[in-house]
C-alpha positions in Angstrom: 81.9 -26.1 -100.7 79.2 -24.8 -98.4 78.6 -28.3 -97.0 82.4 -28.6 -96.0 82.3 -25.2 -94.4 79.3 -26.4 -92.3 81.0 -29.5 -91.2 84.0 -27.6 -90.1 81.8 -25.1 -88.1 80.0 -28.0 -86.4 83.4 -29.6 -85.4 84.8 -26.4 -84.0 81.6 -25.8 -81.9 81.5 -29.2 -80.4 85.3 -29.3 -79.7 84.9 -26.0 -77.7 82.2 -27.5 -75.6 84.2 -30.4 -74.7 87.7 -28.9 -74.2 86.5 -26.1 -71.8 88.9 -23.2 -71.4 92.5 -22.8 -70.1 93.3 -26.4 -70.1 90.4 -27.4 -67.8 88.0 -30.3 -67.9 85.5 -31.3 -70.5 81.9 -31.6 -69.9 82.0 -35.2 -70.9 84.7 -35.9 -68.3 82.8 -34.4 -65.5 79.6 -36.0 -66.6 81.4 -39.4 -66.5 82.7 -38.4 -63.1 86.2 -39.5 -64.3 88.1 -36.3 -63.9 91.1 -34.9 -62.3 89.7 -32.6 -59.5 92.9 -30.6 -59.5 92.1 -29.3 -62.9 88.6 -28.2 -61.9 89.7 -24.8 -60.9 90.9 -23.9 -64.5 87.6 -25.2 -66.1 84.8 -23.3 -67.4 81.8 -22.2 -65.2 79.5 -24.8 -67.1 81.9 -27.5 -66.0 82.3 -26.3 -62.4 78.5 -26.0 -62.2 78.0 -29.7 -63.2 80.8 -30.7 -60.9 79.3 -29.2 -57.8 75.9 -30.4 -58.7 77.2 -33.9 -58.7 79.1 -33.4 -55.5 79.1 -30.2 -53.5 82.3 -31.0 -52.0 84.0 -30.4 -55.4 83.8 -26.7 -54.7 87.0 -27.2 -52.5 89.0 -27.4 -55.6 87.7 -24.1 -57.1 89.5 -20.9 -56.1 87.0 -18.0 -56.0 84.1 -19.7 -57.4 81.5 -17.8 -59.2 78.2 -17.0 -57.2 76.3 -19.3 -59.4 78.7 -22.1 -58.6 78.4 -21.3 -55.0 74.8 -21.4 -55.0 74.6 -24.6 -56.9 77.0 -26.2 -54.3 74.9 -25.1 -51.3 71.7 -26.0 -52.8 73.0 -29.5 -53.5 74.2 -29.7 -49.9 74.2 -26.6 -47.4 77.3 -27.8 -45.6 79.3 -26.8 -48.7 79.2 -23.2 -47.2 82.1 -24.5 -45.0 84.4 -24.3 -48.1 83.2 -20.9 -49.4 85.2 -17.8 -48.2 83.2 -14.7 -47.9 79.8 -16.0 -49.5 77.5 -13.5 -50.8 74.2 -12.6 -49.0 72.3 -14.7 -51.6 74.5 -17.7 -50.9 74.1 -17.3 -47.2 70.5 -17.0 -47.5 70.2 -20.1 -49.7 72.2 -22.0 -47.2 70.4 -21.2 -43.9 67.0 -21.7 -45.7 67.9 -25.1 -46.5 69.6 -25.9 -43.1 69.6 -23.1 -40.5 72.3 -24.8 -38.5 74.8 -23.8 -41.3 74.8 -20.3 -39.9 77.6 -21.7 -37.5 79.8 -21.7 -40.6 79.1 -18.1 -41.7 81.3 -15.5 -40.2 79.4 -12.3 -39.5 76.3 -13.4 -41.2 74.0 -10.7 -42.8 71.1 -9.5 -40.8 68.4 -11.0 -43.2 70.4 -14.3 -42.8 70.2 -14.2 -39.1 66.4 -13.6 -39.3 66.1 -16.5 -41.9 68.0 -18.8 -39.6 66.0 -18.1 -36.3 62.6 -18.2 -38.2 63.5 -21.7 -39.0 65.1 -22.7 -35.9 64.9 -20.4 -32.9 67.7 -22.1 -31.1 70.1 -20.9 -33.8 70.1 -17.6 -31.9 72.8 -19.1 -29.8 75.2 -18.7 -32.7 74.4 -14.9 -33.2 76.3 -12.4 -31.2 74.3 -9.6 -29.7 70.9 -10.2 -31.6 68.7 -7.3 -31.6 65.0 -7.4 -30.3 63.5 -8.2 -33.8 65.9 -11.2 -34.0 65.2 -12.3 -30.6 61.4 -12.1 -31.0 61.7 -14.0 -34.3 63.5 -16.8 -32.4 61.0 -16.9 -29.5 58.0 -17.0 -31.9 59.5 -20.0 -33.6 60.7 -21.6 -30.3 59.9 -20.1 -26.9 62.7 -22.4 -25.4 65.3 -20.2 -27.3 65.0 -17.7 -24.5 67.6 -19.8 -22.6 70.2 -18.7 -25.2 69.5 -14.9 -24.8 71.2 -13.9 -21.6 70.1 -10.2 -21.6 66.7 -10.7 -23.4 64.5 -7.6 -24.0 61.4 -7.4 -21.7 59.1 -7.7 -24.8 60.8 -10.9 -25.8 60.5 -12.4 -22.2 56.8 -11.5 -22.4 56.3 -13.1 -25.8 58.2 -16.4 -24.4 56.1 -16.8 -21.3 52.8 -16.1 -23.1 53.7 -18.8 -25.5 54.9 -21.1 -22.6 54.7 -20.0 -19.1 57.2 -22.5 -17.7 59.9 -20.8 -19.9 60.2 -18.3 -17.1 62.6 -20.6 -15.3 65.1 -19.9 -18.1 64.8 -16.2 -17.6 67.4 -14.5 -15.4 65.7 -12.0 -13.0 62.4 -11.8 -14.8 60.6 -8.4 -14.8 57.5 -8.0 -12.6 55.1 -7.8 -15.6 56.8 -10.9 -17.0 56.2 -12.8 -13.8 52.7 -11.7 -13.6 52.1 -12.7 -17.3 53.4 -16.2 -16.4 51.3 -16.8 -13.3 48.2 -15.3 -15.0 48.5 -18.0 -17.8 49.2 -20.7 -15.3 49.7 -20.3 -11.5 52.0 -23.3 -11.5 54.6 -21.1 -13.1 55.1 -19.6 -9.7 57.3 -22.4 -8.6 59.8 -21.4 -11.3 60.2 -17.9 -9.9 63.2 -17.5 -7.6 62.4 -14.0 -6.4 58.7 -13.3 -6.9 57.5 -9.7 -6.6 54.8 -8.9 -3.9 52.2 -8.6 -6.6 52.9 -12.0 -7.9 52.8 -13.6 -4.5 49.4 -12.0 -3.8 48.0 -12.9 -7.2 48.7 -16.6 -6.7 47.6 -16.6 -3.1 50.9 -18.0 -2.2 52.1 -19.2 1.2 55.0 -17.2 2.8 57.3 -17.9 5.7 58.5 -14.4 5.9 58.9 -12.9 9.3 59.7 -9.4 10.7 63.7 -9.7 10.8 65.1 -7.8 13.7 61.9 -8.1 15.7 63.0 -7.6 19.3 61.6 -8.1 22.9 63.8 -7.2 25.8 64.1 -5.9 29.4 67.3 -4.9 31.5 68.3 -8.5 31.8 67.6 -10.3 28.5 67.2 -9.4 24.9 65.4 -11.7 22.4 65.7 -11.0 18.8 64.7 -12.6 15.4 67.5 -12.8 13.1 67.8 -13.8 9.4 67.3 -17.4 8.4 64.6 -17.7 11.1 67.2 -17.8 13.9 66.4 -16.3 17.4 69.3 -14.7 19.3 69.2 -14.5 23.1 71.5 -12.1 24.8 72.1 -12.2 28.6 73.0 -8.7 30.2 73.7 -10.2 33.6 76.7 -11.7 35.4 74.7 -14.9 36.0 73.2 -17.7 34.1 69.6 -17.2 32.8 67.3 -20.2 32.4 64.5 -19.7 29.9 61.8 -22.0 31.0 59.9 -21.7 27.6 60.1 -19.4 24.6 57.0 -19.2 22.6 57.0 -17.8 18.9 53.6 -16.5 17.7 53.2 -16.4 13.9 50.1 -16.4 11.7 47.7 -17.5 14.3 49.8 -20.4 15.4 52.2 -20.8 18.4 55.3 -22.9 18.7 57.5 -23.3 21.9 60.9 -24.4 22.9 61.8 -25.3 26.6 64.8 -25.0 28.8 67.3 -22.6 27.2 70.4 -21.6 29.2 72.1 -18.4 28.3 75.5 -17.8 29.8 76.6 -14.7 31.8 76.9 -11.7 29.4 76.7 -14.2 26.5 74.5 -15.2 23.7 72.9 -18.2 22.3 71.1 -18.9 19.0 68.2 -21.1 18.6 66.2 -22.1 15.5 62.8 -20.4 15.5 60.3 -23.1 16.6 57.4 -21.9 14.5 57.6 -23.3 10.9 54.1 -22.4 10.0 53.3 -20.8 6.6 50.9 -17.8 6.1 48.5 -18.0 3.1 48.3 -14.6 1.4 44.8 -13.9 0.1 45.0 -10.2 -0.9 47.3 -7.2 -0.5 45.5 -6.4 2.7 46.3 -9.6 4.4 47.7 -9.1 7.9 50.1 -11.3 9.8 50.6 -11.5 13.6 54.0 -12.1 15.1 55.4 -12.0 18.6 57.3 -13.7 21.5 56.3 -14.8 25.0 58.7 -16.3 27.5 59.4 -16.9 31.2 62.8 -17.0 32.5 64.8 -16.7 35.9 68.3 -15.5 36.9 70.5 -18.0 38.6 70.6 -17.2 42.3 67.2 -15.7 42.3 63.8 -17.3 42.9 62.0 -14.7 41.0 60.5 -15.5 37.5 60.4 -12.8 34.9 58.0 -12.7 31.9 58.2 -11.0 28.5 55.5 -10.8 26.0 55.1 -8.8 22.9 52.9 -9.2 19.6 52.2 -7.0 16.6 50.2 -7.1 13.4 52.1 -6.6 10.1 50.9 -6.1 6.6 51.9 -8.7 4.2 53.6 -6.0 2.0 56.0 -5.1 5.0 57.2 -8.7 5.1 57.8 -9.4 1.3 61.0 -7.9 -0.1 
């Protein structure tokens, strides 16, 4: 009698394991990989676990899968996150830890998930909206090149990036003075990547400049000569006759360059490229630069020659914006 009861209990237990629940799949069917995936949704958790461990894509057929099933799927293949609506923080973390690129498929990832992604691949910050300073720093520590994906990076983040790799400054929009200095102090070659260097940076690298005193003017009652932007010299004739400029010399940084035979129409103007293309080497903040004009000219109808000369000394800090 007892033996019969034991056999009946064993049969019921085994049957329960293989039948599942709610008309779902049996463990044996799933293990043999010969099952109707459409029925997977109504199967037991144990069955669903085996199914997603075999093929993570099977989670597509499970509506509102249990967290354990979600974890099993993403651990098998992190891309399974694509098929999970509103994954929990644990599932998000398990996914990005295995493949940080999967953060692309996570809508509004948890803060810790963002951190986990960028500490494994700094460039993943490009998929994070408005990352804070800590997330930015974590990305830069992992990969300094990630700064290119942070349009409004914090100054501390910029400093961390150039200290790690000075050439990264080329990817920083309008770097702060301290950031520029940090880059060139690590390697002066970083200077070539700085579009608008600060005075202190130019001086530190002993750079050469071509900056001239814009609007520098020399004139008399008949003629005005003025240095304009883009190293252009404007000559303005105040008379009713042609003016012939025999020569115009530009003095700049201990060198002289001359242009000859310029004709300025009556009450008119002409523009002439400044002849001196010399560069001035900056050795210190006290560096001084000389600049000036010298010219001879005559007014048509007159044999008299007129001369103009003017030269001044400028501090380098007055010529650098």
